[in-house]
C-alpha positions as CSV (number, residue, x, y, z in Angstrom):
1,M,82.1,46.9,48.8
2,A,84.5,44.7,50.6
3,A,88.1,44.7,49.5
4,I,89.4,41.4,47.9
5,D,92.4,40.0,49.6
6,T,95.2,40.3,47.0
7,T,97.3,37.7,48.8
8,A,94.8,35.0,47.8
9,L,96.2,31.9,46.1
10,T,95.2,31.3,42.6
11,K,95.7,28.2,40.4
12,R,94.6,27.2,36.9
13,C,92.3,24.2,36.5
14,G,91.7,23.7,32.8
15,D,89.9,26.9,31.7
16,T,88.7,27.8,35.2
17,V,90.6,30.0,37.6
18,V,90.1,28.8,41.2
19,L,90.4,31.5,43.9
20,T,91.1,30.3,47.3
21,D,91.2,32.1,50.7
22,L,88.8,34.8,49.6
23,D,85.8,36.2,51.3
24,L,83.8,37.2,48.2
25,T,80.6,39.2,48.4
26,A,77.8,38.1,46.1
27,D,78.5,41.3,44.0
28,A,82.2,40.5,43.6
29,G,81.3,36.9,42.7
30,A,78.8,38.1,40.0
31,R,81.4,40.5,38.5
32,I,84.0,37.7,38.3
33,A,81.5,35.4,36.6
34,E,80.6,38.2,34.1
35,Y,84.2,38.9,33.3
36,S,84.8,35.1,32.8
37,N,81.8,34.9,30.5
38,R,83.0,37.9,28.4
39,T,86.5,36.4,28.2
40,R,85.1,33.1,26.9
41,Q,83.1,35.0,24.3
42,K,86.2,36.9,23.1
43,V,88.1,33.6,22.8
44,A,85.3,32.0,20.9
45,Y,85.2,35.0,18.5
46,I,89.0,34.9,17.9
47,Q,88.8,31.1,17.3
48,A,86.0,31.7,14.8
49,V,88.0,34.4,12.9
50,L,91.1,32.2,12.8
51,T,89.1,29.2,11.6
52,A,87.5,31.3,8.9
53,G,90.9,32.6,7.8
54,A,92.3,29.1,7.7
55,E,89.4,27.8,5.6
56,R,90.1,30.5,3.1
57,S,93.8,29.7,3.1
58,Q,94.8,33.1,4.4
59,T,97.6,34.0,6.6
60,L,97.0,35.4,10.1
61,E,98.1,38.8,9.0
62,D,95.5,38.7,6.1
63,V,92.7,37.9,8.5
64,F,93.4,40.7,10.9
65,L,94.4,43.4,8.3
66,E,91.6,42.6,5.8
67,P,89.2,45.6,5.5
68,T,85.7,44.9,6.7
69,A,82.3,46.3,5.8
70,D,82.2,47.6,9.4
71,D,85.2,49.9,8.7
72,P,84.6,51.8,5.5
73,A,87.5,54.1,6.3
74,E,89.9,51.2,6.1
75,E,88.7,50.4,2.5
76,T,89.4,54.0,1.4
77,R,92.9,54.3,2.7
78,S,95.7,53.8,0.4
79,P,97.8,50.6,0.9
80,S,100.7,52.7,2.1
81,T,98.7,54.1,5.0
82,R,97.1,50.8,6.1
83,R,98.6,49.2,9.2
């Protein structure tokens, strides 16, 4: 795999990062696209969580500290041991 030139210039264009002066292989380009896609999915998830919390009139702390069905251990902890 070819090394990526770390001196390449980068700039922000909306939500797209434009890389200049790079000689990217197809593999490297595909990995960058995959990372970008995963990042967009994470941002969409966080926005959905924040929106759901706002709709229920909860604080940000309530949204992130609220026990979920996915984490039964969290529900069984005493309030003093919860983060």
